[in-house]
N, C-alpha and C positions, 0 to 999 in steps of 0.2 A: 404514597399509596402503594401497597404491596398486594398483588392479587393472591387470593387464597390458595391457588394451585402452585405458586412459586415455592421452590425448595431452597431454603437459606441455611448456610452452614453456621459454624460456631465462630465466636469472636469477630463478628462483622461490625464495621463502622459505617453507618448510613447517614448522610447529610440531610439537610432540610429539603422538602419538596421533591423527593426522589420518587419516580414512577417505575415500578417493576411489574411488568405484564405477566400474562398467564404462561405457565409451564417453564418459566425461567429457572435455571439451576445455578446456584452460586456456592462455591466451595468455602472452606474455612479461611479465616484471617484475611478477608477482603476489605478494602477501604473504598467507599463510594462517596464522591464529593456532592456538594449541593446541586440541586436542579438537574440531576442526571436522569435520562430516560433509557430504560432497558426494555427493548421490544420483546415480544413473545418468542419463546423457545430458545432464547440465547443461553449459552452454556459458558460459565466462567469458572476457572479452576481456583487453586489455592494461592494465597499470598499475592493477589492481584490488586493494583491501585488504579482507580478510575477518577480522573480529574473532573472539576466542576463543569456543568452545562454540556456534557458529552451525550451523544445519542448512539446507542449500541443496537445493532440488529435491524437497521432501517431497511425497508423494502424499496426497490427502485421504482421510478415512475417514468412516463414519457408523454409525448404529444403526437399528433398525426404526422408531423413533418419528420420525425425521427425514423430512419430506415431500419436501424437495428433496435428492435423492440426488446426490452429486458424480459427475461424469463419470469414466469409467474410462480412456479413451484420451486423455490430455492431452499436449500438446506439452511439450518440455523447458523448463526454466528457462533464460532467456537474460539474461546480465549483460554489458552493453556496457563499453567502455573507461572508465577513470577513475572507476569507481563505488567508493564506500566503504560497507561493510556493517558495522555495529557488532557488539558482543558479544551472545551469547545471543539472537540473532534467528532466526526461522523463516520461510523463504520457500519457497512451494510451487511445483509444476510449473506450466507455462504462465503464467509471469509474465515480463514483459519490463521490465528496468531499463535505461533509455536512458542515453546518455553523461552522465557527471558527476553522476548521482544520488547522494544521501547518505541512508543508512538508519541511524537511531540505534540505540542499544542496546535490546534487549528488544522490538523491533518484530516484528509478525506480518503477513505479506502472503499472502493466500489466492490460490488458482488463478484464472486468467483475468483478471489485472490487468495494466495497463500504466501505468508511471510515466514521464512525459516528461522531457526533458533538463533537467539542473541542478535538479531538484526536490529538496525536503528532506522526508523522512518522519522525524519526531522520535522521541525516546525513548518507548518503551512505546505507540506508536501501533499500532492494529489496522486493517488495510484488508481488508474482506471481498471475496468473490468477485464477478467480473463487473463490475469498477469500472475506470474510466479516469481517470487523473490527468494533467493537461496539463503543459506546460513551465513551469519556474521557479515552481512552486507551493511554498508553505511550509505544512506541517501540523505544528503544535507538539505538545509533550509530552502524552501521555495522551489523545489524541483518538480517538474511535471513528468510523471511516468504514464505513458499512453497505454491504451488497451492492447491486448494480444502481444505482450512483451515477455521476454524471458531474461532474468538476471540471475546468473549462477553465483556460487558461493564466493565470499570474500571480495566482492566488488566494492569499489569506492566511487561514489558519484558526488561531485562537489555541488556547491549551492547554485540554484537557479538554472540548472540544466533543463533542456526541453527535448522531448522525443515525440515522434509522430508515427502513425500507422496507416495513413491513407495517401498514397502517392499522388492521386489526382483530385484530392480535396472535395470529396462528396459526389463525384460523377457516377459512382457505382460500378466502375469497370476495373477495380483493383481489389484483390482479396486482402482484407485488413491483416497486416502483420507489422508489429512493432519491432524495434531493434532487438537483437540477441546479444547480450553482453556475457562473454565467457569468463570463467573463473579467474579471479585475481586482477581483472582489468581495472584501470583507474581513469575516471573521466573528470577533467578540470571544470572549474566553475564557468557557467554561461555557455557551455558547449551545446550544439544542436545536433541531434542524431536523426537522420531521415528514415523513412519506412524501410524495414526489412534488411537493414545493414547488420552485419555481424562484426562485433569487436572481439578480436581473438584473445586467447588467454594471456594475461599479464601485459597486454598492450596498454599504452598510455595515450590518451586524447588530451591535447593541450587546451588550456582555457580559451574560450571564445571560438573554438574550431567548429566548422560546419562539415559534418561527415556525410558524404553522399555515396561512398563505396565501402566495401568491406575493409576492415583493418586487420592485417595479418597478426598472428600471435607474436608477442615480445617486441613489437615495433612501436615507435612513437610517431604520432601524426599531429600536425599543427596547421592552422590557417583556414582560409575560406576560398575555395574548397580545400578540404584537408589534404595535406601532402606528407608523405613519410620523410622524416629527416634521418640522415645517416649518423 
């Protein structure tokens, strides 16, 4: 089903049972897999590939227990040229995927997120709200990127890393702030980054480390809790 207000470019491949809602804009040479849902106002550039059973432009929801209620008036999802989105992914409103971004299968990207040029969001990665990911970043399979996080350019995050932004776990007495990962830093697989820590430029966090304090630039830190090695 294609809504009559949608604007569709040339040389478009659309699979079976695709839903395209009102005011969607799709550029030329776009491939859309079977059973994709593109929600209203979504903007898609040229030469984009969308995998099967993906939802684009989803609006957030909540219940009465949630203290951080999602905003209602969110900007449309914007997908720039040459982006690839895998199968069974869910990408919310007010997300910007810049040119050349790759999103793996089963990824989830919440509202108010920006992904920089040529970055990779791996399979089954979750990126929470109000997070900025820089250019040429790699986030590998199964990683959890918390809300309110900053990841600068050329960062590498290995598989199954975990980050958090609430020091006291829901008590409401801590301003939410996720880790800040500076340019060129590398995070090993299964590392855990606690709220508000800063990982300095070109620092290395070893696999399985638990980071409770800031890591200086150009240093290597390993262990639980993390300790700098000489």
